[in-house]
Structures are given as C-alpha cells and as structure tokens.
C-alpha positions as CSV (number, residue, x, y, z in Angstrom):
1,X,28.7,-14.9,-36.4
2,X,28.6,-11.3,-35.0
3,X,25.9,-12.2,-32.5
4,X,28.2,-14.8,-30.8
5,X,30.7,-12.0,-30.0
6,X,28.0,-10.1,-28.3
7,X,26.1,-12.9,-26.5
8,X,29.1,-14.7,-24.9
9,X,30.6,-11.7,-23.1
10,X,27.1,-10.7,-22.0
11,X,26.5,-14.2,-20.5
12,X,29.8,-14.2,-18.8
13,X,29.2,-10.8,-17.2
14,X,25.8,-11.9,-16.0
15,X,27.0,-15.1,-14.5
16,X,29.9,-13.4,-12.7
17,X,27.7,-10.8,-11.3
18,X,25.2,-13.4,-10.0
19,X,28.1,-15.4,-8.5
20,X,29.4,-12.3,-6.8
21,X,26.0,-11.3,-5.3
22,X,25.5,-14.8,-3.9
23,X,28.9,-14.8,-2.3
24,X,28.0,-11.5,-0.5
25,X,24.8,-12.8,1.1
26,X,25.6,-13.7,4.7
27,X,22.1,-14.1,6.1
28,X,18.9,-15.4,4.6
29,X,16.7,-12.6,3.2
30,X,13.0,-12.6,4.2
31,X,10.7,-13.1,1.2
32,X,7.2,-11.8,1.8
33,X,4.4,-14.1,0.8
34,X,6.1,-17.4,1.4
35,X,4.2,-17.9,4.6
36,X,1.2,-15.4,4.6
37,X,-0.1,-16.5,8.0
38,X,3.2,-15.4,9.7
39,X,4.1,-11.8,10.2
40,X,7.9,-11.2,10.3
41,X,9.3,-10.3,13.7
42,X,11.0,-7.2,12.3
43,X,7.8,-5.8,10.7
44,X,6.6,-2.4,11.9
45,X,3.7,-2.4,14.3
46,X,1.1,0.4,14.6
47,X,0.5,1.0,18.3
48,X,-1.6,4.2,18.2
49,X,-3.9,5.9,15.7
50,X,-4.9,9.5,16.0
51,X,-7.3,11.2,13.6
52,X,-7.5,14.9,13.8
53,X,-10.6,17.1,13.0
54,X,-9.5,17.6,9.4
55,X,-9.7,13.8,8.9
56,X,-13.2,13.6,10.4
57,X,-14.3,16.6,8.3
58,X,-13.1,14.9,5.1
59,X,-14.5,11.5,6.1
60,X,-18.0,13.0,6.8
61,X,-18.1,15.3,3.8
62,X,-21.5,15.2,2.2
63,X,-23.2,13.5,5.2
64,X,-25.6,15.8,7.1
65,X,-26.0,15.9,10.9
66,X,-27.2,14.1,12.9
67,X,-24.8,11.5,11.7
68,X,-26.3,8.0,11.4
69,X,-25.2,5.3,13.9
70,X,-23.8,3.3,11.0
71,X,-20.9,5.8,10.8
72,X,-19.6,5.0,14.3
73,X,-17.2,2.7,12.6
74,X,-15.0,5.8,12.0
75,X,-14.2,5.8,15.7
76,X,-12.4,2.5,15.3
77,X,-11.0,3.2,11.8
78,X,-7.3,2.4,11.7
79,X,-4.6,3.7,9.3
80,X,-5.6,1.2,6.6
81,X,-7.3,2.2,3.3
82,X,-11.0,2.6,3.3
83,X,-13.0,3.8,0.2
84,X,-15.3,5.8,2.6
85,X,-12.7,8.5,3.0
86,X,-11.8,8.9,-0.7
87,X,-13.8,10.2,-3.7
88,X,-15.6,7.5,-5.5
89,X,-17.6,7.5,-8.8
90,X,-18.6,10.7,-10.5
91,X,-21.8,12.2,-12.0
92,X,-25.0,10.6,-10.9
93,X,-23.3,8.3,-8.4
94,X,-21.5,11.1,-6.5
95,X,-24.2,11.4,-3.8
96,X,-21.7,13.0,-1.3
97,X,-20.6,15.8,-3.6
98,X,-16.9,14.9,-3.6
99,X,-16.4,15.7,-7.3
100,X,-18.6,18.8,-7.5
101,X,-16.5,21.0,-5.3
102,X,-19.3,21.6,-2.8
C-alpha cells in the first residue's frame, strides 16, 4: 500500500518531464550512428596537421638511426590514435624501452 504512494507521483513527474522536454524540441537532433556512411555537415574537419620535434622524438623512442624506411608512415600520420606512439606491453615485450625509463 505504501509503495503505491511512492510510485504514482514518481511516474507522474517522469511523464510530465518527458512531455515538457518533447515540447521544447524545435528541430530534429542528429543522432550519430544511424547512417554511418554519412558524415554530418556540421562535424568538425581537420584541415592541417603539424607534428613538432617533441612528437617525432616520442614516436621514434627506442628506434636507432638510421631509421628504417618502414617508419616513413609517420610523415603522413594524422591526428588519429596510433599504438606506435604510445607505450605498449611491459617486460620482455618492451623492445623500445618505453617502460624502463631509458
């Protein structure tokens, strides 16, 4: 019996708040993921990427000169995540010395 006195007002408040929020929505809201092949027109666009010498130093840590040709991909590396510029596994697998403090 007591639960009814708690549930009914809670349901009424919830329904009223939902109705009020729907009444305030004037324009449709973009929902990401409904059409993954289409980028929204208002999405930010990266037009230029500049990596400073500190970024190259961190990216090439543990790699000795002369740098192999396979690392030329760093010249075209954008601002997206790449595991090559972050510490990986520890101990035996840490061949570049990221976790040893070298």
